[in-house]
N, C-alpha and C positions, 0 to 999 in steps of 0.2 A: 214724786219729783222726777223730772226728766232732765238729763244732761245731753247736750248737743255739741258735737265737734265737727267743724267744717274743714275741708281740705280740697286741694286741687287748683287753687288760685295761682296766678302768675302773670307774666307779661307776654303778650302776643302781638303780632302785626294785624292790622285791619284785614278782615276776611278769614282769619284763623279760627281755631276752635279750642275750647277748653271743656273739661268735664269736672264739675264740682261734686263733691260727695259730702253727705251729712250723716254721721254716725250717731244714732240715738240710743240711749240707755235709760234704764229705769222703767217706769210704767208708761208704756206707749201704746197699749192695746186700743185700736181704733182711733188713735190720735191722728190729727191732720198736721202735715208739715208744709211749711211755706218757705220760699226763697224771697228775700228782700234785699234791696240794695240802697246805698246812700252815697251820693257823690257830694263833693264840697259845694256848699251853697244851695243844696236841695234837700227837701224832706225825704225821709225814708219812704220808699215805695215798694209795694208788692210786685213781684216778678212772676211767680208761678206757685201753684199749690196742688197738693195731692194728699189723700188720706190712706193710712194703713187700713187694709180690709175693704177698700173701695176703689172704683175705677175712675171716679170723677176727677177731672183736672181743670185748672183755670189758669189763664195767662193774661198778663197785661198786654195791651194792644201793641206796645212798643217792641215786644219780643216774640209775639205770636208768629209762627212760621219759621223762626230761627232757633228758638230754644225748645227743649223737650224735657219735661220733668217725669221721673219714674221712681218707683219704690220697690223694695224687696222686703216683704213682711218677715221672712225667716231671719234675715240679717238685721232688721230694723235700720235699714239704710234708705236714704233718699238721694237721688242724683239729679243734676241739672246739666244736660248736654247743651252746650252753647256753641252754635255754629254761626258763620258769617258775622263775626264780631265786628262791631263798629266802635270808633273812639268814644262815642257817647255812652257805651256800655261800661266805661271805666267807673268803678265804684268799689266800695267795700260791700261784699256780699255776705248776708247773714242767713243762717238757717234758724227757723223758729217753729214752735209746736203749740198746739192748742187741743183741747178735748174734741172728740169727733164732731164734725159739723163744719164743712168747708163752705162758708158763705163768701163774704167779700175778703179781699186780701188787704185788710186793714191791719197795720202793725199793732194797734191798740187791742185787737182781739186775740193776739198770740201771747201766751203767758211765759213760755220758756224760750231762751235765746242762746245761741252760740256766740263765740267771740269774734267771728267774722273771718273772711279770707279775701285778700285784695286781688282784684282783677284790673289789669291795666292794658288797654288796647291802644297801640300807637298807630299813627297814620303813615 
């Protein structure tokens, strides 16, 4: 069983930055972690993903070049550096985990989920 706790959300002006953190506990060896978001009226979508013990990363086209995902194996932490934030980035952001194998960023493929952290970007 894996437990996930997100932090770092908040309210910022357009063009600002935030860094989200996801603390993972339990059995996470070679697990893959993903960041997802869900805005009102939209389906939950994958934002970025990375795996413990691997260098492969994946980004949704809407955030590529602005967001950077990283991980710290020793601390079982995953981060999402969010730069040049836009109002359309406003959403609840979730950290999720799945056994090793970073394929598509489909929410259905991720078994464990955190409670989410709200990101609000004003214009």
